[in-house]
N, C-alpha and C positions, 0 to 999 in steps of 0.2 A: 860356619863357613861350608859344612859338608859337601854341598851340590855343585858349589863353583870353586871347591879348594884347590885343588890339583890337577893337570892334565894329564892324560897316560902314562905321554913321554915326558921326561921333564929336557928341558930346553936352555939352552945357556942367554945371560943377559943379554946380547948381543943380538938373537933372534928377534927379541921383540921391539930391540930399534931397527930393524929389518923389515918388521911390519911396519913400521914408524914409517920410513923411506917410503914404501911399495903402495903402503893407502895415498899416502902425501902424493908420490907422483900420478896414481890412478886420479885423484879426484883434481888433482891441478887440471889432467887435460879435459877431464869429463867439465867442470865447470868451464871451458874455453868455448865448449860446443854446447853447452846452456845458457850462455851467454850470449851465442849466437842467433838462440832458438827465442832466448826472450826478445833481444833485438828485433827479430822478424814480426814475432807476433806482438809489437807496444806493449808488453807488461815491463814497465816503470814504476821505478818509486818515484811519486814527482814532488816536489820540494814547494807543495799547497798548503801546509799547517808550518807554524811559527816555530815548533820544536826542533825543527828539521836541521839538517847542518849543512843540508848539499845545497845548492844554488842549483843545478839542471839536474834533469832528469837522470835515474840510475838503475839499469836493470836489477830486476828481481829474480828470486828461481834460483842463488845461490846455492840456496839450503836443501835444495833437491839434490846437486849431487852429494853432499856431505851424507844425507838418512842413505843413496845409494852406495856410495862408499863402504860407508861403516858395515851396512849390512850385506852387501855382498860377501864381504871380505870376512865378516863373522861366519856368515852360514856356510860360504865355500870352504872355508879353513876346518870349520867344525864335520862339515860331512869328511873332511877329506881326512883328519886326524882323528877323530873319536865321533864316528857317525852315529852312535847312542843315545848323543847328548845333543841332537840337533833340537829334539823338541824344548832345551835346556836353554839354549838360548834365543830358541822363536819367544818363550816365556819372559824373557828379559828383553828383545828387541820390542814385539809387536806392539805394549800400550805406547810406546815411544810414537813409534810409526804412525798411530793415530791419532796424538794427540799433533804429530807432524803435519799429518793431512789437516786436520781442523786448522791448522796455522797456514798450509798452504791454501787453503778455502778463504782465510781471512786478507792473505793478502791480494789473492784475486777479485775477491766479493766484496772484501770488509767483512765484520760481526762485530757484536757489541760486546764489552765488558764478561754477560753474565753468561752466553753460551759459553766463552771461552773457559770461566772459571769452572764450571761445571764438566766440561773437559776433563780441564786437569784434577780436578777430584775425583773425575770416574777413575782418571789412570792411577793417579794415586792409591785409591780406594785397591783397585786392581792387583795392582804390585803389592799391597801388605798383604791381601789377599792370599796370592800365590807365596809369599816368604812365609806366611804363616803355615800353609801347610806343606811348605816342604822344608819347613827350618832353617831358614839361611837367611837370619836376620844377622846381618856383621856383628851388634852389640843390643843384645836382645837386655831388657829388660826385667825380666818374668814373669810378665804381663800380656797374654795377647793383646788386650785391649790397648792397653800403653804403647805397643809396637805398632800396632793400626795407627793409632791416632800420629803417634811421632812420624812414620811415615810415609804418611798422606798430608801432614803438614810440611816435611822436610818436601816432598817431591815436587807440591805446590805451589809453595815458597820460592823452590830455585829455580823451575820454569819461568817465574817470571822473573827472576830476579837476573838470570840469563839472557830473558827478553827486552828487560828494562837496560841491560849493561849495554847491549848493541845499540847503542845511540851514537855511536862515534866511528869512522873508517879504520876496522881490524879492531875496534875495542875487544868486543866478546868472540870471537874467533885466536884472537892472540892471547888473551885468560884463560879458556877451555883447554887450548893447546898446551898451555904450560903448566896448569892445574891436571892435567891428565897424564902427560909426561911423568910429575912429579908421583902420581900415583902409579904408574907404570911399576918403578921403582920400591913404591913402597908393598904393594903390592907381590913385586918379585921376592922381597925380603921375606915377606909373610907368607910365601909360599901358595899364594891363592891368585893360581898362574890363566886360568880362567879370564879374572878380573886385570890382570899384567897383561893380557894380549888384547880385551875389550878397550881396555885403556890405554894401551898403541894405537887401535886402528884410530878412537876418537881423535887421539890427539895429530895422529897423521894426517887423518883427511879434514881437519881444521887446520894443518899447518900447509896441506893443497890449497884448500882453500884462501887461505889469508894469502897467497900471494898475488889474486886478485882484488882481494879486499883492503889490503892494504891502502893509508892516505897515497896517492885521491882513488877510493874507490872504484873499479869498474864494475862491479855487481855487489849485490847485497844478499844474505842468507834471506832476510825477510822471517816472518812469525814462524812458516815451518820450519826453519834450518834452528832457531833458540827456541822454541820450544820443543823439538827435537833432541836437543844437546842437553836442554835445562832437563826434562824430564827422565833421559838415559842416566846423564850422570848422575843422577839425584837416584837412580834404581842402582846404580854403580856401585853409589858410596854408600847405602843401606847395609850391603851386602857385604860388603868390607870389614874384617875386623881385625885393627892394627895387632901389631906385633906384641905378645904378651906385656901390655902396663894394666896400671890400676882401672879400673871401671869404667871412674870419673872420665881421666883421660881418653880415654877410647873416644871419646866423642867426640872430644879436640880436635883428632886426628883429621878426620875429614869435614869438619868445619872449615877449622883453618886454609884448608884448601880452597874452600867457594869464600874465605872472608871477605871481600875484597867488592862481589858483586853484592854479598848481603849486606855489603857496606854501603853500598848506591844504594839500594832499594830501601835501605830503614833512612838514610839522612832524604832522600827522596818523599816517605810518608811522611814520617813527623815535619820537615818542613813546612809538606803542605798543610797538615794536618794547623797546623800553627798557624798558616795565611788564611786557613777556613776556603782550603781550596783540594778540589776531591782527588784522591790519590790515581783516580781511573784514569785521570786526562793526562793529557800528552803535556811536557812541559820540559824547558829547557834549566831544570833544575840536576840535571843526573851531575855525579862526580867532572864527567868530563864538560859539561857546559860550565861547572865553576870554574875551572883552572883554564879555559881558556877566556873566560870575562876577565881573568887575570892578564890577558894578553898573550896566553899562550899560543902556539899553532897546536894542529892535531897533531901533527910527530911529535911532539913535547909531550902533549898530554898523554898519550895512549902510551909511549914509552916509559912514560910516569906508571901508568896505571897499571903497567905492566911489569915493572919493577916491583912493586907493591904485592903483587899477586906469585908473584917470586918468592921474594922475602916470608911471605904466610907458607908458602909452600914448602921451602926451606925449616920453615917451623914445625912442620910438619913432619918432615923426615928427620929432625930434631930428637922431634918426642918420640918417636919409635926408634930411637936409638941410644937415649940415655937410660941411664939407670933409674930405677924407682926413684932417688935422695932428691934426684934434678928435675923432676918430673913438674912438680907444682911448680917448678921456679919458671920454665917455661912455658906451661900455660896461662903464669901471671903477666909475664914479661908478653907473651905474644895480645893478648886479654886488653889489658893496656893501651899496646901499642896500636889499637884498632879502636879502643874510645877517645883514643889523642889524636885519629886522624877523625873520627867523627867529628868532636869538637871543633876541628879547625876545618872541615868541611863546611860544616855547618854554618862557620863566622863567613866563609867567603858568600858574597853577594850571589843568587840563583837570577834574579830578575830584577828590574828597574819597578817603579813605581806603578806605571802604565801599565806593564805588564800585569803585574797584581790584580788589577782593578779588570782588565779584560778576560781573566781566567775566573774573575768570579761569577761574573756575567753566567 
């Protein structure tokens, strides 16, 4: 990670937690104003689809506050600390800002799945080209073609996973806040301080938004926020190089950080394919929906999902801090736990027979 490895000046860990607090406060205050604007302009998410979990309109545009918060502090901080590196930060941010803009158009006007997929692929491709050109792939395979394909697949997949995970109050914002807080620690330990700073800003921004997004949600991030967060988190993770560990294990550190959003997407796609339903249609078959079908409240459901995200985050931390002899044990433990969760969630009914019939039409 030559280009994102360290800042010109070394800062203690508490400075990165100060970044979390600063961005959290800023985005929390900004979200209040954006919420008022959305209400004034009647920009709402109306519960007109069967897969919606809310019963009354909720304002959109919360993702705009996250985008502004992360972008402002990233650029302003870099301009003050290392002015010569502003172009580097823009190269990290701009593809995700573009995808966030596509998500905003979707929020306001509605887009078909294909244009969204094309935009995600373009962003993944642009990030891959930048990584290859600047030699900043965190765990390169030794093949430019393989690095490009993995980068595109990871960014497109994670963009959709965070987007899909945003299906219950506080679900995506809390999950991203936890994952990036852990990434801040991991990057700090690895002396990849730019990544630590960006991760801290993402964590703080999503925490500030979470104050308004927790159940009962007073504003939603919309596709603008979820696509921005998914693509930016993916872009940062492919640049991240864990502490010196085996080549194979190095891939599990970032994967564990986003294991639960990936689990949600996997469960949805597999269950829909088995039921003859298009994966691109909305439905009440996500992890949160399945838990709530058991009679769980929204709060209990989202807390459970956050705890699962934290568990996998701790596995990432453990994997980066154990000796070589224990790496395989942690990888095996995390992989088996993920598989058990997959089997458990697949056994929880996702919908009734009437709903399946309606989806097939």
